C-alpha positions in Angstrom: 186.4 121.0 239.4 183.9 118.9 241.1 183.0 121.5 244.0 179.5 122.2 244.7 178.5 126.0 244.5 176.0 127.7 246.6 173.4 129.9 245.0 175.1 133.2 246.0 178.7 132.0 245.0 176.9 130.9 241.6 175.5 134.3 241.5 178.6 136.1 241.9 180.8 133.8 239.6 178.1 135.0 236.9 178.4 138.6 237.6 182.0 138.7 237.8 182.1 136.7 234.2 179.7 139.1 232.3 181.5 142.0 233.9 184.4 140.4 232.2 183.0 139.6 229.0 181.6 142.9 228.6 185.5 144.5 229.5 186.8 142.1 226.6 183.9 143.1 224.0 184.5 146.9 224.6 187.9 146.8 224.1 187.5 144.8 221.2 185.0 147.3 219.9 187.2 150.1 220.7 190.2 148.6 219.2 188.2 148.7 215.5 187.3 152.4 215.8 186.7 155.5 218.0 183.6 155.9 219.6 182.1 158.1 222.3 181.5 156.4 225.7 177.4 156.8 225.0 178.0 154.8 221.4 180.0 152.2 223.4 177.6 151.6 226.1 174.9 151.4 223.5 176.8 148.8 221.6 177.5 146.6 224.6 173.8 146.9 225.6 172.8 145.8 222.1 175.1 143.1 222.3 173.6 141.7 225.2 175.7 143.2 228.5 173.3 144.9 231.0 173.5 148.9 231.7 175.8 148.2 234.7 178.5 146.2 232.9 178.2 148.5 230.1 179.1 151.4 232.3 181.7 149.3 234.0 183.4 148.4 230.8 183.3 152.2 229.9 184.7 153.2 233.2 187.5 150.8 233.1 188.1 151.9 229.2 188.3 155.6 230.1 190.4 154.6 233.5 193.1 153.1 231.3 193.1 156.1 228.8 191.7 154.1 225.7 188.3 156.3 225.8 188.3 160.0 225.9 184.9 161.7 225.2 186.8 164.8 224.7 189.7 163.5 222.2 186.6 161.8 220.2 184.9 165.1 220.2 187.6 167.0 219.1 188.3 164.0 216.0 184.5 164.4 215.2 184.5 168.2 214.7 188.0 167.8 212.1 186.1 165.2 209.8 183.2 166.9 209.8 185.0 170.4 208.8 187.1 168.3 206.9 184.1 167.1 204.8 183.4 171.0 204.7 180.4 170.9 207.0 179.6 174.3 209.3 179.1 174.3 213.2 175.5 173.7 213.2 176.7 170.1 211.8 179.4 169.5 214.2 176.9 170.5 217.3 174.4 167.9 215.5 177.2 164.8 215.4 178.3 165.6 218.8 174.6 165.8 220.1 173.8 162.4 218.0 177.2 160.7 219.4 176.4 161.8 223.1 179.0 164.0 223.9 178.4 166.1 226.9 177.7 169.5 226.1 180.9 171.0 228.4 183.2 169.2 226.1 181.7 170.8 222.7 183.4 174.4 222.8 186.7 172.8 223.0 185.9 170.5 220.3 184.4 173.3 218.0 187.7 175.7 218.6 190.0 173.1 216.9 187.5 173.7 213.7 188.9 175.8 210.8 187.0 178.9 210.4 183.9 178.4 209.2 183.9 181.2 206.6 187.0 179.6 204.9 184.9 176.3 204.7 182.2 178.0 203.0 184.3 179.7 200.5 186.1 176.6 199.6 182.9 175.0 199.4 181.9 177.5 196.6 185.2 177.6 194.9 184.7 173.8 194.5 181.0 174.3 193.7 181.6 177.0 190.9 184.9 176.1 189.4 185.8 179.5 188.5 182.4 180.0 186.8 180.3 183.0 187.6 177.1 181.7 188.9 173.7 183.3 187.9 171.1 184.3 190.7 169.4 181.0 190.5 172.8 178.8 191.1 173.8 181.3 193.8 170.3 180.6 195.5 170.7 177.0 195.5 174.5 177.1 196.5 173.2 179.2 199.7 170.4 177.1 200.5 173.3 174.3 200.3 175.7 175.6 202.8 172.7 176.5 205.4 171.8 172.8 205.0 175.3 172.2 205.7 175.6 173.7 209.0 176.9 177.2 208.0 174.8 180.4 209.6 173.1 182.9 207.2 175.8 185.2 208.4 179.0 183.0 207.2 177.0 182.3 203.9 176.5 185.7 203.0 180.4 186.4 203.6 181.3 183.7 201.6 178.7 184.6 198.7 180.2 187.9 198.5 183.4 186.8 196.7 181.2 185.8 193.9 178.8 188.7 193.5 176.7 190.8 196.0 173.3 188.8 197.2 170.4 190.4 196.0 168.0 188.0 197.6 167.3 188.0 201.4 169.6 190.6 202.4 167.4 193.4 203.3 165.6 191.4 205.6 168.6 189.1 206.7 166.9 185.8 205.8 168.2 182.8 204.2 166.6 181.8 200.9 
């Protein structure tokens, strides 16, 4: 208190304080909910941190084990699978959250078999009823929108009845 600071010292103190504030904000954000490194850095920048301070705070959290993109990717895939989505949806979510592609395969390997998920979706949708062709087409289209490839959709739909549409040319409805 009462000391006079030269401009260089004042700049260094302000820089150190900004880095400390970014670390505190980052810890608070991660404490509320899990997120990827990319999401954390974006949120910190939205809150006024510089790109350098945001990267420094994310690096600090990763170093102490509080931020792990591999773990977050696996959690995200499990969450999507639990909601009944397929592999294309997992990839979209991983991309959206800025997860490195090197981590995708390990995360996706932890998901349940996509055919099982598609069959569960159809069981829930049809509830034991035998669907007509129009309803089967709608269900097949819904499965493709949910991220399942056409081969998985065809396999899951065979449980209810052979698919008379699109099978000859291998195209989705």
